[in-house]
C-alpha positions in Angstrom: 248.1 -4.9 -29.9 249.2 -2.8 -27.1 249.1 -4.2 -24.0 246.5 -3.3 -21.1 247.7 -2.4 -18.0 246.0 -2.7 -14.2 245.1 -0.3 -12.8 245.5 1.8 -15.5 248.6 4.1 -16.0 248.2 7.3 -13.6 245.7 6.1 -11.6 246.9 6.5 -7.7 246.1 4.2 -5.3 245.1 5.6 -1.7 247.1 7.9 0.0 248.5 9.5 -2.8 251.5 6.4 -3.9 251.3 5.4 -7.4 250.4 1.6 -7.7 253.2 -0.3 -7.7 255.3 1.9 -5.7 256.1 0.7 -1.5 253.3 2.1 0.7 253.8 1.7 4.1 256.9 -0.7 3.5 256.5 -2.6 0.6 255.5 -2.4 -3.4 251.8 -2.0 -4.4 249.7 -1.9 -1.2 249.8 0.0 2.0 252.4 -1.5 4.6 253.9 -3.7 1.9 251.2 -6.4 2.7 247.7 -7.4 0.1 245.7 -4.3 0.1 243.8 -4.4 3.3 240.3 -3.3 3.5 241.4 0.6 4.4 242.9 0.5 0.9 239.5 0.4 -1.1 237.6 3.2 -1.7 235.1 2.8 0.9 236.9 0.8 3.6 234.6 -0.1 6.5 234.4 1.2 10.1 235.9 -1.1 12.6 235.1 -1.2 16.4 236.8 -3.0 19.0 236.1 -3.9 22.3 239.9 -3.7 24.0 239.1 -0.4 25.0 236.5 -1.4 27.2 239.4 -2.7 29.6 241.0 0.7 29.2 237.9 2.3 30.3 237.2 0.3 33.7 240.9 0.5 34.5 240.6 4.0 34.3 236.8 4.6 35.5 237.8 6.1 39.0 236.7 4.5 42.0 234.6 1.6 41.1 232.5 0.8 43.8 234.1 3.5 45.7 236.8 4.1 48.0 236.7 4.4 51.2 239.7 6.6 52.5 240.7 8.0 55.8 238.6 10.2 58.0 238.1 13.5 57.7 238.7 15.6 60.3 235.7 17.0 61.7 235.5 20.8 62.9 234.3 20.6 66.4 231.8 18.0 66.5 228.7 18.7 63.9 230.5 19.7 61.1 233.1 18.1 58.4 236.2 20.1 58.1 235.7 21.9 54.6 239.9 22.0 53.9 240.6 18.3 55.0 237.7 17.6 52.7 239.3 18.6 49.6 242.6 17.1 50.2 241.1 14.1 50.4 239.4 14.2 47.4 242.6 15.8 46.2 244.6 12.8 46.8 242.5 10.2 46.2 241.7 11.8 42.1 245.3 12.1 41.6 246.1 8.3 42.9 243.3 6.9 40.6 242.6 9.0 37.7 246.5 9.5 37.4 246.3 13.2 36.9 245.9 15.5 39.5 242.7 17.3 39.7 242.9 21.0 40.1 240.3 23.6 42.0 239.1 21.2 44.2 236.0 22.7 45.9 233.7 20.9 48.8 230.6 22.4 50.7 231.4 23.9 54.1 229.2 23.0 57.0 228.6 19.8 56.2 226.9 18.1 59.2 228.4 14.8 60.4 225.6 12.7 59.8 226.1 8.9 58.5 225.0 7.3 55.4 224.6 11.6 54.1 226.5 12.4 51.0 227.7 15.9 49.4 229.2 16.4 46.3 232.6 18.1 45.1 234.1 19.6 42.1 236.9 20.1 40.4 238.9 20.2 37.2 241.4 17.9 34.9 243.3 19.2 32.4 240.6 21.9 31.9 237.7 19.2 31.8 234.7 19.5 34.6 234.7 16.9 37.4 232.7 15.9 40.5 233.0 13.9 43.5 230.2 12.4 45.6 231.4 12.1 49.3 229.5 9.3 51.4 229.7 9.9 55.2 230.2 5.5 56.3 229.8 6.8 60.1 229.3 9.7 62.3 233.0 9.8 63.0 234.4 11.0 59.6 235.1 8.5 57.6 233.8 8.5 54.1 233.8 6.8 51.0 235.0 8.9 47.8 232.9 7.9 44.4 233.6 9.7 40.9 230.7 10.9 38.8 232.4 10.8 35.6 234.0 8.3 33.3 238.2 8.9 32.4 239.8 7.6 29.5 243.5 8.0 29.0 244.5 9.3 25.5 246.9 6.9 25.1 244.4 4.0 25.5 242.7 5.7 22.2 246.0 5.4 20.6 246.7 1.9 21.6 243.3 0.5 20.4 243.4 2.6 17.2 247.1 1.0 16.5 245.7 -2.4 17.7 243.0 -2.1 14.8 245.1 -0.3 12.3 248.3 -3.1 12.8 245.7 -5.9 12.3 244.9 -5.4 9.2 248.8 -4.0 7.8 250.3 -7.0 9.1 253.3 -4.7 10.5 254.2 -3.2 13.7 253.0 0.4 13.6 253.2 3.4 16.3 249.9 5.6 16.6 249.6 9.3 18.4 246.3 11.0 18.5 245.7 14.7 19.4 243.7 15.9 22.2 245.1 19.1 22.9 246.9 19.4 26.1 245.1 16.7 27.4 246.1 13.1 28.7 242.7 11.9 29.9 239.6 12.2 28.3 236.5 12.8 30.8 232.9 11.7 29.9 234.5 11.2 26.3 231.2 9.6 24.3 230.9 10.6 21.0 234.5 12.4 20.8 236.3 12.6 17.8 240.5 12.7 18.2 242.6 12.5 14.7 245.1 10.0 15.1 248.4 9.2 12.9 249.5 6.0 12.1 252.8 5.3 11.1 254.9 2.3 10.3 257.4 2.0 13.3 260.2 1.3 11.0 259.4 4.4 9.0 257.6 6.8 10.2 257.6 9.0 7.1 254.8 6.6 6.1 252.0 7.3 7.7 248.1 7.5 7.2 245.8 9.8 9.0 242.4 8.7 10.9 239.8 9.6 13.2 239.1 7.8 16.6 235.5 7.9 17.7 234.8 7.0 21.2 231.4 5.3 21.3 229.2 5.3 24.5 229.9 1.4 25.1 233.3 1.7 25.3 234.3 0.9 21.8 236.3 2.7 19.7 235.5 2.9 15.7 238.2 4.0 13.3 237.5 5.9 10.4 240.3 6.2 7.6 240.5 10.2 6.7 242.3 9.5 3.2 240.0 7.0 1.6 
């Protein structure tokens, strides 16, 4: 009687590797480990809260940031150019990337407690800031109206999730075009490549979805 084999001859494991051949570093399964959940036909989506720390660390001006006084234009209005320079300096310091085209309104009356908005762009993405006058001498508090997430933080979170399943060291990169920071990214999807740290030719593609609560969902594209 002929011997049966499992899996049947010719059946392919995920990612185009024949069963019994190296996946991400060893025989029989990706990464050379017992088949992880993403090795099955319908792998689960995974979430983690790790990105929350990155978001909180990247969201600018939590609680606001009091900066040096904006120069008074005369005695009744704030200097527009100086206000724009203050916002630009704060955005680069706290976001980690320079804001471009900062624009604040002219002829802002000096008045304690009043606010005004300044707009800008960050790597082609619209952003805005709220400036609150803390007194009538030009001292202000600048806060961001947006959420900022570094692309590197998304890649690190994806790497942690997949690495936990694989059991070997991995390297992950995510494609966000020319952006290094995502602005208000809830629901945004990034294509990421996860590679074996020892052999980058052994890799899989995944989709990272940034959830509104700060979690990252990893979807395995090749399953």
